[in-house]
C-alpha positions as CSV (number, residue, x, y, z in Angstrom):
1,M,73.2,181.0,92.2
2,L,76.1,183.3,91.2
3,I,78.7,185.0,93.4
4,G,80.1,188.4,92.6
5,I,83.2,189.7,94.5
6,D,84.7,193.2,93.9
7,I,88.1,193.7,95.6
8,G,88.9,197.4,96.1
9,G,91.6,199.3,97.9
10,T,89.4,199.9,100.9
11,N,86.4,197.5,100.7
12,L,85.7,194.0,99.4
13,K,82.1,193.9,98.2
14,S,80.4,190.6,97.7
15,A,76.9,189.8,96.4
16,I,74.7,186.8,95.7
17,F,72.8,186.7,92.4
18,K,70.2,184.6,90.8
19,L,71.1,183.1,87.4
20,S,69.1,185.9,85.9
21,G,71.5,188.5,87.3
22,E,69.1,189.7,90.0
23,I,70.9,190.5,93.3
24,V,69.4,188.8,96.4
25,N,72.0,189.5,99.1
26,K,75.1,191.6,99.6
27,K,77.7,192.6,102.1
28,I,80.7,194.9,102.4
29,F,83.9,193.7,104.1
30,K,87.1,195.7,104.8
31,T,89.8,194.5,102.4
32,A,92.4,194.5,105.2
33,E,90.3,192.2,107.5
34,T,92.6,189.5,108.9
35,E,90.0,186.8,108.5
36,I,88.5,188.0,105.2
37,E,88.4,184.5,103.6
38,K,86.7,183.0,106.7
39,N,84.1,185.8,106.9
40,L,83.4,185.7,103.1
41,T,82.8,182.0,103.3
42,K,80.4,182.4,106.2
43,F,78.5,185.0,104.2
44,I,78.3,182.8,101.1
45,T,77.2,179.7,103.2
46,Q,74.5,181.6,105.0
47,S,73.3,183.1,101.6
48,K,73.1,179.6,100.1
49,I,70.9,178.4,102.9
50,K,68.6,181.4,102.8
51,F,68.3,182.2,99.1
52,A,69.4,179.3,96.9
53,R,66.9,176.6,96.4
54,K,69.2,174.2,94.5
55,K,72.2,175.2,96.6
56,N,74.4,175.1,93.5
57,I,77.0,177.8,92.7
58,F,77.2,178.1,88.9
59,G,79.9,180.8,88.7
60,I,82.1,183.2,90.7
61,G,82.9,186.6,89.2
62,I,85.8,188.6,90.6
63,S,86.7,192.2,89.9
64,V,90.0,193.4,91.3
65,A,91.7,196.9,91.5
66,G,94.8,196.3,89.5
67,L,96.4,195.5,86.2
68,L,95.5,192.2,84.7
69,N,97.1,190.8,81.6
70,K,95.2,188.8,78.9
71,N,95.7,185.6,80.8
72,K,93.9,187.3,83.8
73,K,97.0,187.3,85.9
74,L,97.3,190.2,88.4
75,V,100.4,192.1,87.1
76,N,100.3,195.1,89.4
77,S,98.0,196.6,92.0
78,P,99.4,199.8,93.6
79,N,96.3,200.2,95.9
80,L,96.3,196.6,97.2
81,P,99.9,196.4,98.5
82,N,99.1,194.0,101.3
83,F,96.4,191.9,99.7
84,K,97.6,188.4,98.7
85,F,95.5,187.9,95.6
86,S,97.1,184.5,94.6
87,K,96.5,183.2,98.1
88,F,92.9,184.4,97.9
89,M,92.4,182.7,94.6
90,Q,93.8,179.4,96.0
91,F,91.3,179.7,98.8
92,L,88.4,180.2,96.5
93,K,89.4,177.3,94.2
94,G,89.8,175.0,97.3
95,E,86.5,176.1,98.9
96,F,84.5,175.9,95.6
97,P,86.1,173.2,93.5
98,N,84.8,172.8,89.9
99,V,83.0,176.2,90.0
100,P,84.1,178.4,87.1
101,I,85.7,181.7,88.1
102,S,85.9,184.8,85.9
103,I,88.4,187.5,86.8
104,M,88.6,191.0,85.5
105,N,89.8,194.5,86.3
106,D,87.5,196.4,88.6
107,A,86.9,199.3,86.2
108,N,86.2,197.0,83.3
109,A,83.7,195.1,85.5
110,A,82.1,198.4,86.5
111,A,81.8,199.5,82.9
112,I,80.2,196.2,81.9
113,G,77.8,196.5,84.8
114,E,76.8,200.1,84.0
115,H,76.6,199.5,80.3
116,S,74.5,196.3,80.5
117,I,72.5,196.8,83.7
118,G,72.7,200.4,84.8
119,F,72.1,202.1,81.4
120,K,70.6,199.0,79.6
121,K,72.9,199.4,76.6
122,K,71.6,202.9,75.8
123,Y,75.1,204.0,74.7
124,S,77.3,202.1,72.2
125,S,80.5,203.8,73.4
126,I,81.2,204.8,77.0
127,F,84.3,205.7,79.0
128,L,83.8,204.9,82.7
129,L,85.9,206.2,85.6
130,T,85.9,204.6,89.0
131,L,86.5,207.3,91.6
132,G,87.5,205.5,94.8
133,T,90.7,204.8,96.7
134,G,92.4,204.9,93.3
135,I,91.2,205.9,89.9
136,G,90.3,203.3,87.3
137,G,89.1,203.5,83.7
138,A,87.4,201.4,81.1
139,F,86.3,201.9,77.5
140,I,83.4,200.2,75.8
141,N,83.1,200.7,72.0
142,N,80.4,199.3,69.8
143,H,79.0,197.6,72.9
144,S,82.3,195.7,73.4
145,L,85.0,196.1,76.1
146,W,88.3,197.3,74.6
147,E,91.2,196.0,76.7
148,G,94.2,196.9,74.4
149,N,97.1,194.7,73.2
150,F,98.2,193.5,76.6
151,G,94.8,193.7,78.4
152,T,95.6,196.7,80.5
153,A,94.0,199.5,78.5
154,S,92.2,202.6,79.8
155,E,94.3,203.1,83.0
156,I,93.3,206.8,83.1
157,G,94.4,207.1,86.7
158,H,98.0,206.5,85.7
159,T,98.1,209.0,82.8
160,C,100.3,212.0,83.5
161,I,98.5,215.3,83.9
162,K,101.4,217.2,85.4
163,A,105.0,216.7,84.4
164,N,107.3,216.0,87.5
165,G,104.2,216.3,89.7
166,N,103.2,214.4,92.8
167,L,104.6,211.0,93.3
168,C,101.9,208.3,92.6
169,N,101.6,204.9,94.4
170,C,102.7,203.3,91.1
171,G,106.1,205.0,91.3
172,V,105.6,207.6,88.6
173,K,105.2,211.3,89.1
174,G,102.3,213.4,87.9
175,C,99.6,210.7,87.6
176,L,95.9,211.8,87.7
177,E,95.5,209.5,90.7
178,S,98.1,211.5,92.7
179,Y,95.9,214.5,92.4
180,F,92.4,213.1,92.4
181,S,91.7,209.9,94.3
182,G,90.7,208.9,97.8
183,W,94.3,208.5,98.9
184,A,95.4,211.7,97.3
185,I,92.6,213.8,99.0
186,K,93.5,212.1,102.3
187,K,97.2,212.9,101.8
188,R,96.5,216.5,101.1
189,A,94.3,216.8,104.1
190,E,96.9,215.2,106.3
191,T,99.5,217.6,105.1
192,F,97.3,220.5,105.9
193,A,96.5,219.1,109.3
194,K,100.2,218.9,110.2
195,L,100.6,222.6,109.3
196,Y,97.4,223.8,111.0
197,P,96.6,221.4,113.9
198,K,94.0,223.8,115.3
199,S,92.0,223.9,112.1
200,K,88.8,221.8,111.6
201,I,90.8,219.3,109.5
202,G,93.6,219.2,112.1
203,K,91.1,218.4,114.8
204,L,89.7,215.3,113.0
205,E,90.4,212.0,114.9
206,K,90.7,210.2,111.6
207,I,91.2,211.9,108.2
208,T,89.3,210.3,105.4
209,P,87.7,211.6,102.2
210,L,84.3,211.1,103.9
211,E,85.3,213.2,106.8
212,I,86.6,215.9,104.5
213,S,83.3,215.9,102.6
214,N,81.4,216.2,105.9
215,L,83.5,219.3,106.7
216,C,82.6,220.7,103.3
217,R,78.9,220.2,104.1
218,L,79.5,222.1,107.3
219,G,81.1,225.0,105.3
220,D,84.8,224.5,106.0
221,K,86.6,226.5,103.4
222,R,89.9,224.6,103.3
223,S,88.0,221.3,102.9
224,K,86.1,222.8,100.0
225,E,89.4,224.0,98.5
226,I,90.9,220.5,98.6
227,F,88.0,219.1,96.7
228,K,87.9,222.0,94.2
229,E,91.6,221.8,93.4
230,S,91.3,218.0,93.0
231,G,88.3,218.3,90.8
232,V,90.1,220.6,88.4
233,Y,92.6,217.8,87.7
234,L,89.8,215.4,87.1
235,G,88.4,217.8,84.6
236,I,91.7,217.8,82.7
237,A,91.6,214.0,82.5
238,M,88.0,214.1,81.3
239,S,88.9,216.6,78.5
240,N,91.7,214.2,77.5
241,I,89.2,211.4,77.2
242,I,86.8,213.5,75.1
243,N,89.6,214.8,72.8
244,L,91.3,211.4,72.3
245,I,88.4,208.9,72.3
246,N,85.2,210.9,71.7
247,P,82.8,208.6,73.6
248,E,79.1,209.1,73.7
249,T,79.2,209.4,77.4
250,I,81.6,209.5,80.4
251,I,80.2,207.7,83.4
252,L,81.5,208.4,86.9
253,T,81.2,205.7,89.5
254,G,82.8,204.9,92.9
255,G,82.6,206.1,96.4
256,L,83.9,209.6,95.7
257,T,80.8,210.4,93.6
258,K,78.9,210.8,96.8
259,A,80.9,214.0,97.3
260,R,80.5,215.2,93.7
261,K,78.7,218.5,94.6
262,Y,82.1,219.6,96.0
263,F,84.2,218.8,93.0
264,L,82.2,218.0,89.9
265,P,81.2,221.6,89.0
266,Y,85.0,222.5,88.8
267,S,85.7,219.3,86.9
268,L,83.1,220.1,84.3
269,Q,84.2,223.7,84.0
270,K,87.8,222.7,83.3
271,C,86.7,219.9,81.0
272,E,84.7,222.3,78.8
273,E,87.6,224.7,78.8
274,L,90.1,222.1,77.5
275,S,87.8,220.1,75.2
276,L,87.9,220.7,71.4
277,D,85.3,223.0,70.2
278,G,81.8,221.6,70.5
279,L,82.8,218.2,71.8
280,F,82.1,218.8,75.5
281,K,78.4,219.6,74.8
282,K,78.1,216.5,72.6
283,T,79.4,214.2,75.4
284,K,77.0,213.2,78.1
285,I,78.4,213.2,81.6
286,N,76.6,210.6,83.7
287,I,76.8,209.3,87.3
288,G,76.6,205.5,87.5
289,K,73.2,204.1,88.4
290,L,74.5,201.0,90.3
291,G,76.3,202.9,93.0
292,I,79.3,201.0,94.6
293,W,77.9,197.7,93.3
294,S,78.6,198.3,89.6
295,G,81.8,196.2,89.6
296,T,80.0,193.3,91.4
297,Y,77.2,193.3,88.8
298,G,79.7,193.4,86.0
299,S,81.8,190.6,87.3
300,I,79.1,188.0,87.0
301,Q,77.6,189.0,83.6
302,T,79.5,186.3,81.7
303,F,77.5,183.7,83.7
304,V,74.0,185.4,83.5
305,K,71.4,183.4,81.6
């Protein structure tokens, strides 16, 4: 069997696969769990007993939200400030000695998953965005992942869309992620709640993008405005992708796509407005087909037989 692990800013998703790449079991953990290693091991052990006839693990694929260099060392991860990646890797190597481990950026893994499994290699060139706690990006051209000179290419979330704008978790002002991401939407809603504590947002026990999207569904105007304004900035980034790279398709994945009805129309409108003449209509905008599991699927593809 194969093990896929996708480490995000909010959730750690793990899945058990057959060698063919078919998923047989999966579970979501909170990345901040104090006993994440223990709980993950328990899940894997139980899965081996239940699903693996030969009980052998032939490979572990890991996708992580952060910058990895070409030696697959985690250089920086603004949305995993408290996650001890090196300690986690030591744990895996100790728990599963002699098992090969493949490590890649989460957006790259998601792109490989969607390109190979979700869309079955329908497109030769794709740019994928992961819309979650943070914003990731990945570029596949001629059916091959393009990682750049240092291995950190396509970090669309940390491209500047507004000079001297909002401060991003990476320390730079004006990044896309500081305007459109799970944490940016949460921060905007928290600011509004402090100003208007008697509003529907102000009365929330816990402010999350999910709760804001629920308020949108109930017709709350301010919640809708937060998603609309954020969506416009996503549209600016999408037009930059189209004008600069000209992919066949842009694929949107990640948890925030569940709320796309509240932001995507404004993203597409702005994207069309800013794209070079004719390019927008020639670029397919797709929603990922693998849901939140695209990175987990992609992480194990190097081992699939």
